[in-house]
N, C-alpha and C positions, 0 to 999 in steps of 0.2 A: 583938601588934598585930593579928593576923588579924581581919577583920570591921569594924575601925576605919576611919575615913574622914580622910584628911589633905588639906585643901584639898579638890578636887573628884576626889581618887584614894580609890578603896574598895579596901582591902587585901584580897586573896583567899588566896594563901597563901605560905610562906616557901620561897624558891629556895636560900639557902644564907647564910652568915656567913664573916667573917675579921677581919682586925687592923683594917680600914678602915671597917666598918660590916656591917650586914645586908642582905640583898637580898630583896625581895618581888615576887611578881606582883600588879599592881594594875590597875584599871580606871579608864581616864580616863572620868568620867561625862559630860564635856562633849562630847568628840569621839569617844566611843563606840569606844574602842580599849583594848587591853591594853598595858601599859608594864612594864619593870623599873623598881622604886621601890628607891633605895639610900638607906637611913637612917642617920644617925650617931647612935648610941644616947647616951642622957642622960650616961654616966659618961664618954664619949669628948669629949662637945661641952664638957666642962668645961675640956679642956685647949686652950689657944690654938694648940699646934703641930698637934694633930689637927684643928683647925677649919681652919689655914691648909692643911693638907695636903687636905682635903676640898674647900675651895674651888678649891685648884689643879688637883684631878683634875677638876672642871667645867671650868675654863678651858683644861684640856690637851685634854680629849675635844672641846670646842667649837671647838678649833683644827685638829682632824683631820678630814677629810671623805674617808674611803676605804672601798671596798666591804668590805675584811676588817677594819675597827676598828668596833667597837660605836659608834653614835651617840647624843649625848646631845640631849634635849628641853629640859629646864629645871633650874634650881637654885632651890629655893623653901624657905620655913620656914612651918609651920603648928602651931598649939597648941604651941609652943617647939621643936618638932622640925624639925631642918635635913636636907633630904634631896634627892636628885637623881632625875629621871625620865629613863629612856633607853630606847632600843629594846630591846624584849624579843626576845631570841635564844632560840629553842627547837632543842634538840638534844642532843648528847653532848659531855660536856669530852673533849680529846684524851686526857686520862689513864685515861679509862675505855674507849677505843678501841685501845690498844696491846695487841696479844696477846703472850703467852708466845712468844719467839722472833722477835718484831718484825712489823712490817707488811710486806705485798707491796710491790715496787717500785713499781707503779703508783699505790698509794695513798700511799706516801711522796711522790712527786711531787705528786699532787692537794693534799696538806695543806702541805707543806714551801714550794712555790713561792709560793703566795699569801701565807703566812706572812712569808717573807722580803720579799715586795712590801709589806705592810702595815708591817713594821719599817722599811723604806726610806723610806716615806711619813712615818712619826713622826719618823725622823730628819732628813728634810729640813724638817720643821717645827720642829726644835729640840728633839724630846722624846725622853730616854731612858728606856725603862721600868722598868728596875732590878728587876722581879719577873716577868719571862718564864718561865713554866713550863707544862707540859701542863694544870694545872686551871686557868690563865687563858687557855686557848685552846678555844673552842665550835666544833664541826662541825655545821651544822645538816642537817635531814632532806635537805634538797636538795644539801647537800654543799658548803656555804659555810663557809668558815672565817672566824671572828670572833674578834679579839683583844680581851680583856675587862680590866677591873681595872687603871686606871692611877694607883690610890692613891697608889703609892709614886714616881710619874714624876718625874722631874728636868729642868727646862726649860733648854735652852741658847738664849740670845737675845743677839743683837747688842746691844751698848751703845747705850742710847737709842733702841731699836726701838720702832716704832708701826705702827698697821695699815698706813700708806701705805709703810712702808719697802721691804718687797718690790717694790712696783711702781716705786718711784724708782729702786730697784737695777736693773730691768729696762730703764728707759729710759735708764740709763748703761751699760748691758750687763754689770752686774756681778751676780754670782751669790752670795747670802748662803751662807757656809759654817759649819755649826754647830762644826766643830773649831776654828775662829779665833775662837769666842764666848766671852764672859765666862760664868760658872756662877753660877746662883742656887740656893742650898741651903735646903731647908726644915729642916733638922736641924743640930745641932751639929756641929763639925769632928770627923771620926773615927767617926761613929756608923754601925754595919752596919744597913742595911735590906735586906730580900730574904728570900728561901728559899734555905738554905744549898747542898743539892744543885746549885743552879743558878747559884750566884755564881761570878763571875770571881775569879781570884787578887787582883786590886788592889780588889775590892768586899769581899773578906774582910779585907784589911788596912786597911780604911778610908780607901784613897787616893782621889785625886781620879778622877771618872769620866766616861767619855764614851761614845759611843754603841758603842765596840768591846766595852765591857762586856756590852751586849746580845748582840753577836755570840757571844761566849763562850757564853751561856745557850742562844742558839739551835743551837750545835754540841752542847750537852748534850741538847737536845731531839730533834736529827736521829738522835744515836746511841742514844737512847732509842727512838726510832720504829724503828730500823733493825735493832736486836739483842735489844729487849725488855727491856734492862736500862740502867741509868745506867752510866756511863764510869768514875765514881769511886764506891768503895765504903767504908763504915765503920761499926763497931758503934756509935759514938758520935758526937756532933758534933765532938769534939775530933780523932777519927780520920778523920772524913770531911773535915774542913778540911785537914787535913795530907795526905790523898791529893790533893785539888784542888791544893793548892801544890806538892806533888813528883812525884805519880806520872805515869806515862804510861799512858793506858788501853789495853786489849788492841785489836789491830787489827780493824776491822770484818771483814775478810775472813777472820780468823781463826775469828770467830763464824758467818758466812754467806758461804757460798761462790758463791751464785746471783746476787750483785749485782755490778754492773760497779766494777772497781777504783777508777774515778775519784770514786766516791761516798765511798768510805773517805777518799781524799786531800781532798775536801772538808771532810767531818767534823773530819779531823785538823788542817786548816788553821784551822778556825775555832775549835779547843781548844789553840791554842797558849798557853803561859803569859804571854808577854810580849805586850801589846796591838799592840806595833809590829810583830809577826812574824804576827799574825792577817789576815784581809781587813779590809780598812779601811773597808768599807761593806757595808751590807746588801744593797745593790743588787748588788753584785760576787756575793755567795752566791746571790741570785736568778738573776742571768745565768748563773753556772756551773750551776746545777741545771736551768733550762731548756735551756741549750746540750746537758746530758748527757742530757734527755728526748727532745731532738729528734735525737741520735745513735742513742739505743736505738729510736727508733721510725722512723728512716729506712729507707726501702724504695725498690724502683725505682717512681718515678712512675706508671710506666704501669700497676702493679698497684693503685694507689690507697692512700690513707692514711686510716687509721681513727683516731678518738678513743680515748682512754683507757677501760678497761672502766667506772671509776667514772663519766667524764663523760657515757659513752654511756648508763649506767643512768639518771642523772639527766634526761638529754635524752629519753629513751624515756617516762618519766613525764610530762615537761611537754608535749611534743609530739611522738607518735611518727610523724606522717606524714612529717616530713622524713627520720628514720633509715630508715624503711621504704623509702622510694622510693630513697634513696641506696644502700641495701643490694642493691635490685632491679637498679639499674643496675651495681653493682660485679658482681653475679653474671652480668648479661648480659656482662660484659667489654668493655664500651664505655668507653674511657679518656679520651679527650679531648673527645667531644661526644656527647651523648646526647638523644634526645627519646623521653618517655613519654606516652601518652596513655591514660587509663582510665576506666572509668564502670561502672555496674552491669551494663550490657548490652553490654559491648565498648567499644572507643575511643569517646571523648567528643569529637565536634567542639567546636573553641572557639566560644564564644557570642559572635555577631557584635555589632558594636554596642556594645560596652563604652565607656562614656565616663567612667567615674569609678573610682578604684581607691585603695588605700592599700598601701604598702610597710611591711610589719611588721619590726621589728628583725632584722637576720641573724643568727642562731645563730653564735657563736663556738666552734669545735671544738677550739681549741688548748686548752682546759681551764686556762687561765690568765688570772685576772681582770686582769692586768697588760695583757693584750692586748685588753681590752675597747673600747679606744679605736678599734682598727683595723676590727673589725667594724661598731662604730657609724658610723665614717667611711664604710665602704663602703655602708651604708645610706642614709647622708646623700647620698652622690655619686649613687646610683641614683634617689633621690627627686628631687634636683636636676636630672638628666638627663631624666627623665620630665616634669618640671615644664615644661620648656622647649616641650611641645607644646600649643599653645593651645587645642585642641579637647578635651583630656584634663583632668579635675579631678583632682588628686593631692594627698591629704591631707599636710599638712605634718609635718616631722620630729618636731616637740614632741609633737603628739596621738598619732602612730605610735609613739613611744618609750616611751609609757604602756604599752603592751601587752608590754614586754619581760618575758619569763618568764611572761606570762599563762597561767592555765589555762582563760580562755575558749575556746569554739569559734569556729570561723571565720566560720559565720552571724551568731553574737552580735557578733564584732566589726564585721562588715560592716553590721549593722544600727545599732550604735552610732555608727558613722562615715559611714554613708549613702552607701556604695558598692556597685558592683554587683561588684567583683572585689578579691581581695588577692593580693600577692605576698609569698610567704616563701621563705626558705632559709637557707643557711649559708655561713660562710667559713673557710677555713683556710689559714694562712700558714705556710710552712716555709722558712727561708732566704730565698732570693730569689725564691720561686715563690709563687704565690696560687692557690687554686683556690674559685670562687664556683658554688654552686647555686642555682638559683632555680626557683620553681613558681608558676604562675598558677592561682588557685582562684575557681572561681564561687562568690560570696559566699551566694547564696540557696540552693544545693544543695551545696556543700562538694565540689564535683566537681573533680578534677585536670583542668584544660583543656590544660595544657602544662609541661613542665619541660626545663631544660637545665642543662648544667654546663660551666664554662670554666675552663681552667688556662692561665696565663701565667707570664712572668717578670715581677717587680715593674715593670721599665721599661716594660712595655707595659699598666699598669693603668688608665691612663686610656681608652686604646682598649678595652680589655675592658668597662668601665662603659658606654661609649657603644654598644658593640656590644649588649650586653645589652638597654639600653634600646630600640634599634631594633629587637631581636627581639620585645620585648613588644608595641610599637606595631604591628608587621607582624601578630602574631597576632591582637589584637583589632581589626583593619582600622579603626584610628582615622586621621583625614585628617592627615597630615603635610605642611606647605608645603614648598617649596623652600627657603626660608631656615631653617626649622627642622631640614630635612634636612641643611642646611650645618652648622649648630650641634653637630649628632650626627655630624658626620664625625670619621673618624679623629684623634686627639689625639697630639701629639708625645711622643716618649718622655720619660720623667721619672726622675731619679736616685731609687731606692729610700730613701735615707737623706733626700733633700729631702721624699720624698712621707709619710714617717713622721713628720719633723718637723711638717710642715704638719697633719696629722692631730691629732698630739697637741696643738699650739696651738689648732686648732679646737675639740677636745673640752674642753679646759681653760676657755677664754675663756667657753664657754656655762655653766660652774660658777658665775660672778658673784661667787666670793669674792675679795678682794684678793691673797691668796697665789696663788691658781690662777690668776688673770689675770696675775698678774707672771710666772708660769712659762710661760703661753701665749704671752706676748709675746717671751720668750726663745727659745721652739722656733721661733716665726716668723721672728725675727731671724736664728737660724742658719740656717733653710732658705733665707734670701733671701742669706745669705753665700755659700752652695754655689752656688744658682742665683738670681741677681738679675733674671731674666727671667720668673721663675714670677708670673704676674698673679694667681692665687687665692690665693697667700701674701701678697702686697701687700694685696689687698682684704680679706681676714681681719685681718691687722694693723691697718688703718685702723679697721675696725669694733672692734677689740678696745681700741684706742687711746679712741676715742668713748665705750665703755661704761663705761672706767674713770672718765671725768669724769662720766658720767651719774650713777654709783653714787655720787659724790663722794670716790672713794679718791685722785684726784689733781686738781690745778688744771686747769682748761680752758686756761690760758696755758701749760701744761707740755706738754699732749698735742696743742693745736691743730696747731702747724707739723708735728709728726710724723705726724698723724692725716690732714692735707690732704695731704703729701708722698707718702705711702702710697697714698692714694686716685687722686691724679692719675697716679702711676706706674701703677697697675693698669689705669687707663682707656688710658693711652698703648700698654701692651704689649698689650691685647686690648680693642677697643673694643665687642666682641660678648659680653663677659661680664656677666652682669646683676648679679653680686656687687659687681662693680666701680663700676657706675653707682649702686647702693644706697649704697655706701660714700662715694662723693663727694657724693651727695645729703643724706645724713646729716651730713655736715661743713658744707655748705652751710646746711643747716636750724638744726643745734643749735649750731654754734660761729661760724659767720658772719652769721647772721639774713639770707642770702641766699634768701629764700623763692622767687622766681620761678626761679632757676637750680636750686633744689631740686627744685622740681616738674618742672621738664624732665627732670631726671635719674631721678626716680622713674618718671616715665612711661617714660622709654626702657627702664628696668629691667623694669618690668611687661610693655613691649612685646615684650623679649627673654625673658621667664620670666613667663608670665601666672599662674603660681603660686607666685611669689616672696612668702613670707609675710612676710620681712622689709621688702621694698620697699613691700607694702601697709599694714602696720602704722605704719610711719614716715609713709607719705604720710597715712594717716587721721589720726594724731596731730597733724601739721603743719597740716591742714586745719581740724581741730577747734581748734587753738590759735590760729589766726588768723580763726577766726569763721566758717568755710565749713561751717557744720554739716551741711546736706544732702549735700554732696559728700563729706564727711568720712565719713558714715554709709555710703554706699555701699562705699566701700573698706574699713571696719570691719567691716560685715555679709560681705563677700566674705572677710576673712582669718579670720572666725570660721567661715564655711563650710568653708573648706580646714584649719583648725585648730581643730575643736570642742572640743577637750580643752585649749587653750592658755590660761594666764593672760593672757598678753599681748594676745590677741585680745579676750578678755572686758574687760580694762581698757581697750582702745581704744574699745569700744562704751560701756563705762559712762562713760568720761570725756567721750564727746561728749554724753550725757545731762546729765550734771554741769555741763558748761561752759554749756550752753544752759538750765540752771536746771530741767531735769526731775529733781529729786532722788530721787523714789520710783522711778522707773525706772533710775536710776543705783544705787541701793541694790540692786534686783533684780539687776542685771549683776554688780557687785562682788560680791555675795553668792555668785555661782556658784563664785567661785575658793576658799572657805572649805573646801570638799572636795577640791579640785584641789591644792591647796597649802597645807595647814594650818599648816606651820611657817615659812611666808615672812612675815616683819614687814610687808613692802609691802601684802600682802593686806589686813591690818587697818587700816593707815595710810591706805589709798586709801578703804576702807568707812566709815572716820570722817568723811571731809570731806563727804558730803551730809548726816550726821546734823548736823554743826555747822550747816551752813545751815538746816536745819529747827529749829534751837534745841533739839536733843536733846543737851545737852551732857554729861549722865552717861554716855550710852552711847558718845558720840563719844570722852570721855576714858578709859573703859575700853578701847576699842579702842586708842587711840594708847598707853595704857600697855603693852598686850600686845605692839604692835610694839616698843617699847623694850626690854622683856624678851627678846624673841627676837632682836634685833639686837644684843644685849648693848651698849646704850647708843649706837646710831650716832647722829651728830649731827642727820642729817636727820629722824630719828623723834623724838627729843628736842625738836627745835623745833616740830615739829607738835604736839606734847603741850603745849608752853608756849603756842603761840597759842590752843589749845583751851581751857586753863585760864584764859586773859586774857579770851577770849569770854565764859566761863562766870561772870565775876566773881571768880576765884580769884587775885586780884593777887599775894598772897604767893607761891604756888606758882609763878606764871609769872615772878617777879622771881627766884626761886631757880633757875630753869630757865635764866634768862638769865645768871646767874653762872656756872652749870655751863658753859654754851656757851663763855662768854668765858675760862675758865680758861686761862692759858698752859701749864699742865702737863697739860691734857687731851691723851690719847694720839693723837686725830686731830683736826685743827682743823675747825670748822665752815666752811660757804660763808658769806659775808658775808649771803646771802640767807636763810640760816636765822635769822640774827638779826634781821634786818629784819622776817621774819614774826612774831617774838614782839612786837616793838616796834609792829607793825600792829595785833595783838590788844589790845595795851595801849592804843592811842589815842595812843602817843607819835609823830606825825606827822612831825616834824622829825628824829628818831632814825631813823625809818624811811626816809626819804629818803636819810639821810646812808648807811646801809647799802646801799640799792638802789644808789647811786651806786658804792659799793665792789664790789657784786655786777658792775654794768655794766663796771667796769674788768678784773674777772678773767673777764668773759665766761661768767657763770653759766648753766648751760643752761636752767634753769628759769624764766628772766626772760621767756621766750615766752609764759608764762601770764599777764602782765600785761594783755594787751588784752582777755581775756574771763574770767579767773578770778575766780570770786566773792570770793575771799579779798581781792582788790585794790579792790573797790568803794568802800570808805570813802576812798580816795586819788584817786577820779577827779575829783572839783572842784577839785583843787590843779594851777595851771598847770605845776608841775614834773612832774607826770603826764604831761601831753601832750608835753612836752619830751623825756621819756625814752622815750615810744612813737616819737616821730619818729626818734631815733637807733637804736631797735632795728628800724626799717622797719616798724612795726606800726601807724603811724598812717594813718587813714582819708584816701584820695586825694581 
C-alpha cells in the first residue's frame, strides 16, 4: 500500500503488522502532519468478529485520554478499506530496549511507573488490555512511555452505562467500579486471546478475565526488565503454558543482587497464580514502585535532591538552562534559599519597569507522568497570584501551557506572547515536602535576571506560592497597591491531602470530557469533606458543575442547585477570592439568567484579579449574547491579549462578530483555532455558523460533519448538522437527524434546544416553540442566544418569541 492514498492520507512506509492489522506511517495532507494509520486487511475485513474488534479498538482508544496511552484521531473507510488514524509514536519498543542481564534500576522506574499508571487509567475507564507485552510498549526518544495496540482489549462497562453516567455517579457521590461491572466479550466463550508468555493462568484456561489479568502481564514485563529474561520458560507452547500454570519463577534477588529487595516482592506479588492473591489494582503497583523510588532516592533535604539520570538527560536536551542553574546552586551549597544573577559581563541587574510576563509550565522533576497535575497546579497557582497585580500583564494559563516541553528559545516565546519577561522553573515533591525553583528571564536578551529556590512542608504551600509572587513583583519593581499586597499576604496552612485533591480536580475539570469531569467533581468533593472551609475548592466545584451543563453532559436542573450552593459558599468563606465571584457570576448568567447580578460579580472578580481570563471571557460572552457588542469586544480583546493562544478567547471575539452579523470577520477569528486545536469538534462547529448565514451550505455541512465525527456523535453537533441540512434544502437528511436525536435508545439524550434547532431549520414553527418551552423548563444554557442569535431570526415576528425573551430577562426595557 506504500505510495497509495486513502482519503486524504498518503501512505509513506510500513511500520509493522500483527494479528489485528497492519500499521503504516502516513501524511495527513489536509492538516500537514504525520499519523499512524492502522489498516484492517481485506481478508480480515471479511470476518464479522475482526470487524467488531477493529471498531472496538477505536472506541476503546477514544475513551482513553492519558499521556502514556497512544491517542486515536479518527476511524474511517475509503476505497473499501477500514482504517484508524492514530498519534504517530516514534521511538523504540520496550522489547528492543531490555539488555541481557536487565535494565538499570533508574531505567526500570522510568518505564515501569508510567506504564503502571497508564494501565490504571485504562482500568478506571473499564478497559482490560489482554495483550500487554514489551512489543506493545513504545519508549519515545524523549523518554515518554506509550502503550499501544488495544486490538484485543475487553470492555468492562456498568449495565446501562452512557456518556453521562460517570457524572451522574459523581453527583451522587458514587464511584464506578470495573470489578462490579458486567463483561462484554467479543469472542466466543473460552477462546484464548493474547501472547502466551505474558498470559495469566486464568487467561490460558479461557476463564472470565478482569483487570488483574493485566497485572499478571505487568509482573512478567517487570521481571523481564529487571532480569533480562522471562519468569516462565518452555521449549514449546505446551511446556510454556505448563510453567505459567505451575512453576514458581526464580527470585529476582538470586539473579541480581544490586536491586532493592522490595522490588522483587512487588514483582512476586504481581505474579501470584490466583487473581485474588495479586495486587488488586494497577494503581497499587504504581504506588508501590513510586514509593520504592522515593525510598531509594531519599537523602538529607539539605544536600538537595536530583532527578533520575534518565529524566535529567531528557530535561537537559529540552531546556538545559534550568538544569545548569540548579546544578550551580547545588555546588554552591546553598540549600534553602539562593539567588543567582548572571550575564555576559558579570552580574546582570534586573530590568526595571517590566510590565508583562509569562509563566512557563514548571518542570516536573519527579520523573513520573502521574505527578504532572502537581507541577501544572503550581504553575497555575503562580500565574493566579501574579495576575492579582493590576499593573502587570500576565499571560493566562491556557496559552502558557502550550509551551510545555517546547524546544523554542525563550526570546522566541517572549515575542510570540508579546511579553517582556518569562518565568520558568521546576517543582519537586517528595513526601510532604515540596521544592520550587524559579528564574526570571529577560525576554529580548535571554539573560537570567534573578533566581530563587524555596522548600517548604506541603502545609505551607499556599504561603510559598504567594511569597514567590511577591518576590517576582519586588524584583521587577512593579507597582503593587495595598489591597493587592493584602491579597498576596501569607495564606492559612492547608492539609496536603486536601491540596492534592484540589489540584487533581482542577486539572481534570479542564480536560472537558465527561469521565474526567466526573472524576474532577469526586476529587473536589473529597477535598471539601476533609476541609469544608477551603474556598478555592468550592469555587472550582461550582465552575466544574456549570461546565458539565454547558457541554451537555448533565441537565442544568441537576447541576444548578449544586453549582449555586458551591459558588455562594466560596464567596461566604472568602469574598476576596476572584474565582469565587467568577463562579457565582457564571451561575447567575448561565443558569439563573440574572444578568445584572452576573455583571456585578464579573466586575468584582476582574477588580480582584485584572488578569482573570475566565471572568473576562464569561463577561464578554454575556455582554455579546445580550446585545452589548462594543462593551463585549473590549473584554474579549483583553482576554485575547492575555491569552493569545487560547481557543476560548478567539471564540469570544469571533462570537461577537457573528452575533453582530459581521460574518466575514467571524470566519477569520474562528479559523484561528484550526491550528490551535485541530481535534476539537467545537472548533469546526463554530466555524460552520457564519458560513450558514452566508448561504455557503456545502462548506457549513462539511464542517458540521467533521464536528460530528470528532465528537463521536455528540447530540449538540448532530443537531447543528441537522439545522444546516434543513437550511440547505436537504429535508430528508434533516428528518433523519431529527429521528436520531429523538431515539429513546440514544446513549446521551439531547437538550430540547437541540431538537428545536432542527425544527427551526425545517420551518416547523409550532414544533420549534414546543421544544423551546421544554428547553426553558430545563434551563438550557444556550437559550441566552435567543436575543441576538441569527439562527432565531425566523421566530422574531411571533408573539411567543417576545414572551419567551421576557421570561429569560432578555426583553428590551
